[in-house]
Each structure stands twice: as structure tokens, then as C-alpha cells.
C-alpha positions, 0 to 999 in steps of 0.5 A, spaced: 836 345 702 833 343 709 830 337 710 827 335 717 828 327 719 825 324 725 829 324 731 831 316 731 834 317 724 838 324 726 840 320 733 843 314 728 846 319 723 850 323 729 852 316 732 855 314 725 859 321 725 861 320 732 864 314 730 868 317 725 865 313 720 863 319 716 866 326 717 858 330 717 851 329 717 852 331 710 856 327 707 852 321 710 846 323 708 849 324 701 852 318 700 846 315 702 842 319 696 847 317 691 846 309 693 838 310 694 839 314 686 844 309 683 839 303 685 833 307 682 837 308 675 840 301 675 834 299 670 831 293 675 838 290 676 837 289 683 831 285 683 834 281 678 840 280 683 835 279 688 832 273 684 839 270 682 840 270 690 833 267 692 835 261 686 842 260 689 838 259 696 833 254 694 839 250 690 842 250 696 837 248 700 835 242 695 843 240 695 845 242 689 851 247 691 858 245 690 863 245 696 867 252 696 873 247 696 870 244 689 868 252 687 875 254 688 878 249 684 873 250 678 875 257 678 883 257 678 882 252 673 878 255 669 882 262 669 889 259 670 890 261 677 895 258 681 894 256 688 
């Protein structure tokens, strides 16, 4: 299969490959497509996650959150994790 990409996308891919982040353009494109297809097949979980994040941000803006220290203590107690 041959595909044609816009020059700006090609440059971005080449930059990632030259930085050593990916061994080839093919490897980058394959990983990107696997990621995209997994999201497409997730049955709407992505939207559920986004909604949960939005809800959490709204709660934090209203001052309904807990500090990291409180969260840490709670999770350690709940799961028996020593300090």
C-alpha cells in the first residue's frame, strides 16, 4: 500500500525518526494507526473517560477535591500499602 501525506506531516514524521523516537516512518505510522483503530473499537470508552475528566475538573473548580496527601493516605489505608 502506498499513501501520500501532506508535506507538514511528512516533516513531523521525519523529525520523530531522526530523533530516534521511531526506527522508521513505517513504524511510526503503524503505531499511530494501531492507536487510532483501538480508540475506534473501544465502544465509546474514550468519551466516557473524557466525561469523567470534565466532571473531575468541574469538581476541583468548585473546591470539592481532596489534597494529594489526603488521597495518598486514603489509598494506602484502603489497599494496605505501607509508607
